[in-house]
C-alpha positions as CSV (number, residue, x, y, z in Angstrom):
1,M,69.3,4.2,-46.3
2,I,66.1,5.8,-44.9
3,T,65.0,9.0,-46.6
4,Y,63.9,12.0,-44.7
5,D,60.2,11.6,-45.9
6,L,60.1,8.0,-44.8
7,F,61.6,8.8,-41.5
8,T,59.0,11.6,-41.0
9,A,56.2,9.1,-41.9
10,F,57.5,6.6,-39.3
11,I,57.6,9.4,-36.7
12,I,54.0,10.4,-37.5
13,I,52.8,6.8,-37.4
14,A,54.6,6.3,-34.1
15,I,52.8,9.3,-32.7
16,L,49.4,8.6,-34.2
17,M,49.2,4.9,-33.5
18,P,49.0,5.2,-29.7
19,L,46.5,8.0,-30.1
20,A,44.4,6.0,-32.5
21,S,44.6,3.0,-30.2
22,A,43.4,5.2,-27.3
23,I,40.5,6.5,-29.3
24,I,39.5,3.0,-30.4
25,L,39.7,1.8,-26.8
26,L,37.6,4.7,-25.6
27,L,35.0,4.0,-28.3
28,M,34.9,0.3,-27.3
29,L,34.5,1.2,-23.6
30,S,31.8,3.6,-24.5
31,F,30.1,1.0,-26.7
32,E,30.3,-1.6,-23.9
33,Q,28.8,0.9,-21.4
34,E,26.0,1.7,-23.8
35,I,25.3,-2.0,-24.2
36,S,25.4,-2.5,-20.4
37,L,23.1,0.5,-20.0
38,L,20.6,-0.9,-22.5
39,K,20.7,-4.3,-20.8
40,N,20.1,-2.6,-17.4
41,E,17.2,-0.6,-18.9
42,N,15.7,-3.7,-20.4
43,T,16.0,-5.6,-17.1
44,K,14.4,-2.6,-15.4
45,V,11.5,-2.6,-17.8
46,I,11.0,-6.4,-17.4
47,L,11.1,-6.1,-13.6
48,E,8.6,-3.2,-13.7
49,K,6.2,-5.2,-15.9
50,E,6.5,-8.2,-13.6
51,L,5.9,-6.0,-10.6
52,Q,2.8,-4.4,-12.3
53,H,1.5,-7.8,-13.3
54,S,2.0,-9.1,-9.7
55,E,0.2,-6.0,-8.3
56,Y,-2.6,-6.4,-10.9
57,M,-3.2,-10.1,-10.0
58,Q,-3.2,-9.3,-6.3
59,L,-5.8,-6.6,-6.9
60,N,-7.7,-9.1,-9.1
61,Q,-7.9,-11.7,-6.4
62,Q,-9.2,-9.5,-3.6
63,I,-12.6,-10.8,-2.5
64,Q,-14.9,-8.6,-0.5
65,P,-15.9,-10.7,2.6
66,H,-19.0,-8.4,3.0
67,F,-20.8,-10.3,0.2
68,L,-19.8,-13.7,1.5
69,F,-21.1,-12.9,5.0
70,N,-24.4,-11.7,3.7
71,T,-24.7,-14.8,1.5
72,V,-24.0,-17.1,4.4
73,N,-26.7,-15.3,6.5
74,L,-29.1,-15.7,3.6
75,L,-28.4,-19.4,3.4
76,L,-29.0,-19.8,7.1
77,S,-32.3,-17.9,6.9
78,L,-33.5,-20.0,4.0
79,A,-32.5,-23.2,5.9
80,R,-34.4,-22.1,9.0
81,L,-37.5,-21.2,7.0
82,K,-37.1,-24.6,5.2
83,K,-37.2,-22.9,1.8
84,T,-35.2,-25.8,0.2
85,E,-35.7,-24.8,-3.4
86,Q,-34.4,-21.3,-3.0
87,L,-31.6,-22.6,-0.7
88,I,-30.4,-24.9,-3.5
89,E,-30.6,-22.1,-6.1
90,V,-28.5,-19.7,-4.0
91,L,-25.9,-22.4,-3.4
92,E,-25.7,-23.1,-7.1
93,Q,-25.2,-19.4,-7.9
94,L,-22.7,-19.0,-5.1
95,S,-20.8,-22.0,-6.5
96,L,-20.7,-20.4,-10.0
97,F,-19.6,-17.1,-8.5
98,L,-16.7,-18.6,-6.6
99,R,-15.7,-20.9,-9.5
100,F,-15.4,-17.9,-11.8
101,R,-13.2,-16.1,-9.4
102,Y,-10.7,-19.0,-9.1
103,Q,-10.8,-19.9,-12.8
104,I,-10.2,-16.6,-14.4
105,K,-6.5,-15.7,-14.8
106,D,-6.6,-13.4,-17.8
107,Q,-6.1,-9.6,-17.5
108,L,-8.9,-9.0,-19.9
109,I,-12.1,-11.0,-20.7
110,P,-15.1,-10.6,-23.0
111,F,-17.8,-8.4,-21.4
112,E,-20.3,-11.3,-21.8
113,K,-18.3,-13.4,-19.3
114,E,-18.2,-10.6,-16.8
115,L,-21.9,-9.9,-17.3
116,N,-22.8,-13.5,-16.5
117,H,-20.6,-13.4,-13.4
118,A,-22.3,-10.2,-12.3
119,K,-25.7,-11.9,-12.8
120,N,-24.7,-14.7,-10.5
121,F,-24.1,-12.1,-7.9
122,L,-27.4,-10.3,-8.6
123,F,-29.4,-13.5,-8.4
124,I,-28.3,-13.8,-4.8
125,Q,-29.1,-10.2,-4.1
126,Q,-32.5,-10.6,-5.7
127,I,-33.3,-13.4,-3.2
128,R,-32.1,-11.2,-0.4
129,F,-34.2,-8.1,-1.3
130,G,-37.1,-9.8,-3.0
131,Q,-39.6,-7.4,-4.7
132,R,-37.9,-4.4,-3.1
133,L,-35.1,-4.6,-5.7
134,K,-35.5,-3.6,-9.4
135,V,-32.6,-4.1,-11.8
136,D,-32.4,-2.7,-15.3
137,F,-29.9,-3.4,-18.0
138,Q,-29.1,-1.3,-21.1
139,I,-26.4,-3.0,-23.0
140,E,-25.6,-1.7,-26.5
141,Q,-25.9,-4.4,-29.1
142,G,-22.7,-6.0,-30.3
143,L,-20.6,-5.1,-27.2
144,E,-20.6,-8.6,-25.7
145,R,-17.0,-9.2,-27.1
146,I,-15.5,-6.0,-25.8
147,L,-12.6,-6.8,-23.5
148,V,-12.9,-5.7,-19.8
149,P,-10.9,-6.4,-16.7
150,P,-12.4,-9.3,-14.8
151,Y,-14.6,-8.4,-11.8
152,L,-15.1,-4.9,-13.1
153,L,-18.9,-4.9,-13.3
154,Q,-19.4,-7.2,-10.4
155,T,-17.2,-5.0,-8.1
156,L,-19.2,-1.9,-9.2
157,I,-22.5,-3.6,-8.4
158,E,-21.2,-4.9,-5.1
159,N,-20.0,-1.5,-4.2
160,A,-23.5,-0.1,-5.0
161,F,-25.1,-2.5,-2.7
162,K,-22.6,-2.1,0.2
163,H,-22.5,1.7,0.2
164,G,-25.9,2.7,-1.2
165,I,-28.7,0.2,-1.6
166,E,-28.3,-1.7,1.7
167,K,-28.5,1.6,3.6
168,K,-31.9,2.6,2.1
169,I,-35.3,1.7,3.4
170,G,-38.0,0.9,0.9
171,Q,-37.8,0.3,-2.9
172,V,-34.3,0.2,-4.3
173,S,-33.1,0.2,-7.9
174,L,-29.9,-0.6,-9.9
175,F,-29.3,0.6,-13.4
176,I,-26.5,-0.8,-15.6
177,S,-25.5,0.7,-18.9
178,F,-22.7,-0.3,-21.3
179,T,-22.1,1.7,-24.5
180,H,-19.4,2.5,-27.0
181,E,-18.3,6.1,-27.4
182,A,-15.3,6.0,-29.8
183,P,-12.5,5.4,-28.9
184,N,-13.8,4.3,-25.5
185,A,-16.0,1.8,-23.8
186,V,-18.3,3.4,-21.2
187,L,-19.8,1.6,-18.3
188,E,-22.4,3.1,-15.9
189,V,-23.7,1.7,-12.7
190,S,-26.2,3.8,-10.8
191,N,-28.4,3.2,-7.8
192,N,-31.0,5.1,-5.8
193,G,-29.5,4.3,-2.4
194,V,-27.5,6.6,-0.1
195,G,-25.5,8.7,-2.5
196,V,-22.4,10.9,-2.6
197,N,-22.8,14.7,-2.2
198,R,-20.2,15.8,-4.7
199,I,-18.5,14.8,-8.0
200,I,-15.5,12.6,-7.3
201,T,-12.9,12.0,-9.9
202,F,-10.3,9.3,-9.4
203,P,-7.6,8.9,-8.2
204,D,-8.9,10.1,-4.9
205,E,-6.8,9.3,-1.8
206,I,-9.9,9.1,0.4
207,F,-10.9,5.9,-1.5
208,K,-7.6,4.0,-1.1
209,G,-8.4,0.4,-0.1
210,H,-11.9,0.9,-1.4
211,G,-13.3,-1.3,-4.2
212,L,-13.5,1.6,-6.6
213,Y,-9.8,2.5,-6.1
214,N,-9.0,-1.2,-6.8
215,I,-10.8,-0.8,-10.1
216,Y,-9.1,2.4,-11.0
217,R,-5.6,1.0,-10.2
218,R,-6.2,-2.1,-12.3
219,L,-7.4,0.0,-15.3
220,E,-4.4,2.3,-14.8
221,L,-2.0,-0.7,-14.9
222,L,-3.6,-1.9,-18.1
223,F,-4.2,1.4,-20.0
224,G,-2.2,4.1,-18.4
225,N,-3.8,7.5,-18.4
226,D,-6.4,6.7,-21.1
227,I,-9.0,6.0,-18.5
228,S,-11.4,7.8,-16.2
229,L,-13.6,6.9,-13.2
230,V,-16.1,9.4,-11.9
231,L,-18.8,9.4,-9.2
232,K,-21.7,11.7,-9.4
233,P,-24.7,12.5,-7.2
234,K,-27.9,11.1,-8.9
235,A,-30.9,13.3,-9.3
236,G,-33.5,12.3,-6.7
237,G,-30.9,10.6,-4.5
238,G,-28.2,7.9,-5.1
239,T,-25.0,7.6,-7.0
240,Q,-23.8,7.2,-10.6
241,V,-20.5,5.7,-11.4
242,F,-19.0,6.2,-14.9
243,I,-15.9,4.4,-16.2
244,R,-14.2,4.9,-19.5
245,W,-11.3,2.9,-21.0
246,P,-10.0,2.2,-24.5
247,Y,-12.3,0.1,-26.7
248,I,-10.7,-3.3,-27.5
249,M,-12.7,-6.0,-29.2
250,E,-11.9,-9.7,-28.7
251,N,-10.2,-11.4,-31.7
252,S,-12.7,-14.1,-32.7
253,E,-10.3,-15.8,-35.1
254,E,-7.7,-16.3,-32.4
255,E,-10.3,-17.7,-30.1
256,E,-11.5,-20.2,-32.7
257,Q,-7.9,-21.4,-33.2
258,E,-7.4,-21.9,-29.5
């Protein structure tokens, strides 16, 4: 015969079991939703990274036709003047310039590689301008292995020619400085051509589609807000461009293993 206490226990269990089941079911549904939410967030992050990488590579591969047009005109002029030796030298440098652009796929490369690429560009410009052009470098010792976005220096130099140096009559000069100011790498490219009349700090909507905006956007995709790009009027005429981004040194051990 069932006692009163046992009967009461059965009643309590009968009441609590559905309630406990409902609570467990709710917890399971909540857990599943949390897992689903985490999966969706993870997928979103992956898609955003892929989108950023795609945008970065598109920005990376943009080639300014201005330089190519000028180089073709230079080649035609050298051919007409029958300056065969210079013609061959320019073709060699142009070949190296184009090969670099289609071989480099990394988001960051040692500054030494970027500097050599920029010098291929400058060699052609030196032939164009002759003794009118003076170029000075001030590269802090030991910075050859600092990582930079590809085409960074070359784009700055090309921009200096297109918007400043080519518009100036007479002697023209270009100054390139690369230093380390912890925790940043600092790159300066200045020229005495036609300059800006005010300090411009990026992002600046006026420069969208411009080579400098391309540089800023690539740096932003790589380093977020830990960057700066500033244009300043140069004393005596011209423009100074300063870029800062986090100092990252190439890992020599990994490179040797590869």
